[in-house]
C-alpha positions in Angstrom: 1.4 -17.1 -20.4 -0.3 -20.3 -21.9 0.3 -23.7 -20.5 0.3 -26.4 -23.2 0.3 -29.9 -22.2 1.4 -32.8 -24.4 -1.5 -35.1 -25.1 0.5 -38.1 -24.0 1.1 -36.6 -20.5 -1.6 -36.6 -17.9 -3.3 -33.3 -17.2 -3.0 -33.5 -13.6 0.5 -32.0 -13.0 -0.5 -29.0 -15.2 -3.7 -28.5 -13.2 -1.8 -28.8 -9.9 0.7 -26.2 -11.1 -2.1 -23.9 -12.0 -3.7 -24.4 -8.7 -0.5 -23.6 -6.8 0.0 -20.4 -9.0 -3.5 -19.3 -8.2 -3.1 -19.9 -4.5 0.3 -18.0 -4.5 -1.3 -15.1 -6.4 -4.2 -14.9 -4.0 -1.9 -15.0 -0.9 0.2 -12.2 -2.4 -2.9 -10.1 -3.2 -4.2 -10.6 0.4 -0.8 -9.8 1.9 -0.6 -6.6 -0.2 -4.0 -5.5 0.7 -3.3 -6.1 4.5 -0.1 -4.1 4.2 -2.0 -1.3 2.5 -4.8 -1.2 5.0 -4.5 1.6 7.6 -4.2 0.4 11.2 -7.3 -0.2 13.1 -5.9 0.6 16.4 -3.9 3.4 18.0 -0.3 2.4 18.0 2.0 3.4 20.8 5.0 5.6 20.0 8.4 5.4 21.6 10.7 5.9 18.7 9.9 9.4 17.6 12.8 9.4 15.0 11.3 6.5 13.2 7.8 8.0 13.4 9.2 11.2 12.0 10.9 9.5 9.1 7.6 7.7 8.3 5.6 10.9 8.6 8.1 12.5 6.3 7.6 9.8 3.7 3.9 10.0 4.1 3.8 13.9 4.0 1.6 13.9 7.0 1.8 15.5 10.6 2.1 13.2 13.6 -1.0 13.3 15.7 0.4 12.5 19.3 -2.3 11.6 21.9 -1.0 11.8 25.4 -2.8 9.4 27.7 -2.5 8.1 31.3 -3.3 4.9 33.1 -6.8 5.0 34.7 -7.8 8.0 32.7 -11.5 7.6 31.9 -11.5 10.6 29.4 -8.6 9.1 27.4 -10.5 5.8 27.1 -13.6 7.7 26.0 -11.7 9.7 23.4 -10.2 6.6 22.0 -13.5 4.6 22.1 -15.9 7.3 20.9 -13.9 9.2 18.3 -10.3 8.0 17.5 -11.0 4.3 17.0 -14.1 4.9 14.8 -12.1 7.4 12.8 -9.4 4.7 12.3 -11.8 2.0 11.4 -13.5 4.0 8.8 -10.3 5.3 7.4 -11.1 8.9 7.9 -7.6 9.6 9.4 -5.8 7.7 6.6 -3.5 9.9 4.6 -4.2 13.0 6.8 -2.2 12.2 10.0 0.1 9.6 11.6 -1.8 8.8 14.9 0.3 7.6 17.9 -0.4 7.2 21.5 2.1 8.1 24.5 1.1 7.0 27.9 2.7 9.5 30.4 2.6 6.9 33.2 5.0 4.6 31.5 8.6 5.5 32.4 11.9 4.6 30.9 13.7 6.0 27.9 12.4 6.8 24.4 14.1 7.8 21.1 13.5 11.4 20.6 12.9 13.1 17.2 16.6 13.8 16.7 17.5 10.0 17.4 18.8 10.6 20.9 17.6 8.5 23.8 15.8 10.6 26.5 13.7 9.9 29.5 10.0 9.9 28.8 9.5 12.5 31.6 11.6 15.0 29.6 9.5 14.3 26.5 6.3 14.9 28.4 7.7 18.1 30.2 8.7 19.5 26.8 5.1 19.7 25.6 3.9 21.0 29.1 1.4 18.2 29.5 -0.7 18.9 32.6 -3.9 16.9 31.8 -4.8 13.9 29.8 -5.9 13.4 27.1 -4.0 16.0 25.3 -3.6 15.8 21.5 -0.8 17.6 19.6 -0.1 17.8 15.9 3.5 17.7 15.3 6.0 18.2 12.4 8.9 15.7 11.8 11.1 17.7 14.2 8.6 17.4 17.0 7.4 21.1 16.7 3.7 21.8 17.3 1.7 22.7 14.2 -1.5 23.7 16.1 -2.3 24.5 19.7 -2.9 21.5 21.9 -6.4 20.0 22.5 -6.6 19.3 26.1 -9.3 17.1 27.8 -12.5 15.5 26.3 -16.2 16.2 26.8 -17.9 14.7 23.8 -17.1 13.2 20.4 -19.0 15.9 18.4 -17.2 18.8 19.8 -13.9 17.0 19.8 -14.2 16.1 16.1 -14.7 19.8 15.3 -11.5 20.7 17.2 -9.6 17.9 15.8 -10.7 18.8 12.2 -9.7 22.4 12.8 -6.3 21.4 14.1 -5.7 19.1 11.2 -6.7 21.8 8.7 -4.4 24.3 10.5 -1.4 21.7 10.6 -1.3 20.4 7.0 -0.6 23.6 5.2 2.0 24.5 7.8 3.7 21.3 7.3 3.5 21.6 3.5 4.9 25.0 3.3 7.7 24.3 5.9 6.9 27.5 7.6 6.7 25.7 10.9 6.4 27.6 14.2 5.7 26.5 17.7 1.9 27.3 17.8 1.0 27.1 21.4 4.3 25.7 22.7 7.1 27.8 24.0 
């Protein structure tokens, strides 16, 4: 639109209005970009029904990283591979990455919306070592065999890429089976 000022009125109110509109537009643009930016950290998961709903909307599998307190391999996995992948946006649009610390007790919301003890959640996936990475569908079914442990970023990147490549078509075709989980 075009602002037309009466020659008899001072121009200052019109300029102030334009300044305020520009500032508001800039703030809206910055806020929109911030909301569209993928997270730069690994977020914890404790409401799997909400995660499943978001993953359904995104059309992506859930990458669940089981970690533990004082697990040096977990920290290395996050520091050497997962955080760099997040920061460069390489996981954006391909998976929904969440972390679950097996040492934190209490109750969580399961994929079906029911509250369960976190120990039951961990036992379901037969987690015996950390880190363990699973790729899951929106019902919590495994889409690829688990990746257990961590040696180095290069080898792990290959394993992770293979697991994602295996999981995405299964999720898309809805022919989900429990790969590696009984």
